[in-house]
C-alpha positions in Angstrom: 74.3 80.5 99.3 72.3 83.7 100.5 71.4 86.3 98.8 73.1 88.9 100.7 76.8 86.9 100.3 79.2 88.2 97.6 81.2 86.5 95.4 84.8 87.5 94.3 84.8 89.0 90.9 88.4 88.2 90.7 90.1 84.4 90.9 93.7 83.9 92.5 95.2 81.3 90.2 99.0 80.6 91.3 101.8 82.7 92.9 105.9 82.2 92.5 108.6 83.7 94.5 110.5 85.5 91.8 113.4 87.2 93.8 115.2 86.0 96.3 119.1 87.8 96.9 120.2 88.0 100.2 123.7 89.0 100.9 125.5 89.1 104.7 128.6 90.7 105.7 131.1 87.7 106.7 132.6 88.9 109.9 133.2 86.5 113.0 131.2 89.0 115.0 128.3 88.4 113.2 127.9 84.9 112.6 128.5 84.3 116.1 125.8 86.5 117.5 122.9 84.6 117.8 120.6 86.9 119.6 117.3 87.8 118.0 117.3 91.3 115.7 115.6 94.0 117.9 113.1 96.3 115.2 114.8 99.0 115.2 117.8 97.0 113.3 115.6 96.1 110.8 114.9 98.6 107.9 111.8 97.6 105.2 110.9 99.2 102.5 108.1 98.0 99.8 107.1 98.7 96.3 104.6 97.3 94.0 105.0 97.0 90.2 102.3 98.5 88.0 100.4 95.1 86.9 99.6 93.8 83.5 96.1 93.5 81.6 96.7 90.3 79.8 94.1 88.3 77.8 94.8 84.4 78.0 93.5 82.1 76.1 89.9 84.7 76.1 90.8 84.8 79.3 91.3 88.5 81.5 93.8 88.0 83.7 96.2 90.0 85.9 99.9 89.8 86.4 100.4 91.6 89.4 104.1 92.1 90.9 105.6 93.4 94.7 109.2 92.9 96.3 111.1 94.2 99.6 113.4 94.9 100.1 115.4 94.6 103.6 118.6 96.1 105.8 119.2 94.1 108.9 122.0 96.7 110.8 125.3 95.6 112.6 125.2 95.9 116.4 126.6 98.9 116.3 124.5 100.6 113.3 127.6 101.8 111.4 127.5 99.0 108.4 124.7 97.0 107.7 125.0 93.5 108.6 122.3 92.0 106.0 120.8 93.1 102.9 118.1 91.4 100.8 115.5 91.3 97.8 112.1 89.4 97.9 109.7 89.2 95.3 106.5 87.8 94.3 104.6 87.4 91.2 100.8 86.3 91.3 98.4 85.5 88.4 94.7 86.7 88.6 91.8 85.7 86.4 88.6 88.1 86.2 85.1 86.0 86.8 83.1 88.7 85.5 83.4 91.8 84.0 84.1 95.2 86.2 84.0 98.9 86.1 86.7 100.7 85.8 86.4 101.8 89.3 86.0 98.5 90.5 89.1 97.4 88.4 91.5 99.7 90.0 90.4 98.9 93.6 90.7 95.4 93.5 94.1 95.2 91.5 95.6 98.3 92.7 94.8 97.5 96.7 93.6 94.0 97.4 95.8 91.9 94.6 99.0 93.7 96.9 97.3 92.6 99.7 96.5 89.5 99.1 99.8 88.7 97.5 102.0 90.5 100.9 101.1 87.2 103.6 102.8 84.9 100.8 106.2 87.3 100.6 106.5 88.0 104.2 106.0 84.2 104.8 108.8 83.1 102.4 111.4 85.7 103.6 110.9 84.7 107.7 111.7 80.9 106.6 114.2 82.3 104.3 115.7 84.6 107.3 115.9 82.3 110.2 116.8 79.7 108.7 119.5 81.6 107.4 120.0 82.4 111.3 119.1 85.1 111.6 116.1 84.2 113.7 112.5 85.1 113.8 112.1 88.5 112.5 108.8 90.1 113.0 108.5 92.5 109.9 106.2 95.1 109.8 102.4 95.0 108.6 102.0 97.6 105.9 99.0 99.2 105.4 98.0 97.6 102.0 94.9 100.4 101.8 96.4 103.1 101.8 99.5 102.7 99.9 98.0 102.9 96.1 97.0 106.1 97.2 100.2 107.6 98.0 101.9 105.7 95.1 101.6 106.2 91.0 100.5 102.5 89.8 99.1 101.8 86.7 97.2 99.2 85.4 98.8 98.5 81.8 96.9 97.3 79.3 98.1 94.3 76.7 95.0 93.3 76.0 94.7 95.7 72.7 95.5 93.5 69.6 97.7 94.3 66.9 
């Protein structure tokens, strides 16, 4: 490796999809409609839970969770044709000690940015297999989100 290359201080250990809750209004007009869903009928909201800092077998780890809510409006716009919630949790371990500013940046910004593509892929597959066709989800600015939210790293490493 060259001297100018950088190593990450964080290792992505694993993830699990921890929430899938999709509900559709059972109406004949929705079931027979096979047209693609236009973006203006989809509403997507996003959340980042407070990440937790843990000691696991003497190793510093972070447990992080993000989630989305989706509403697909009926063609008339009068009601939701479908609503859903999806969530993902990921574990990240620290390879080398980080200062407070680096920790804040890595955990609040980079970790959700790493997890989001896994969540988007799950949502796309589930909704496609459920008969909704391909839905193009809007991009979320993961680097701006922490500045606009009150996400705090919760420290569970303190021994009692």
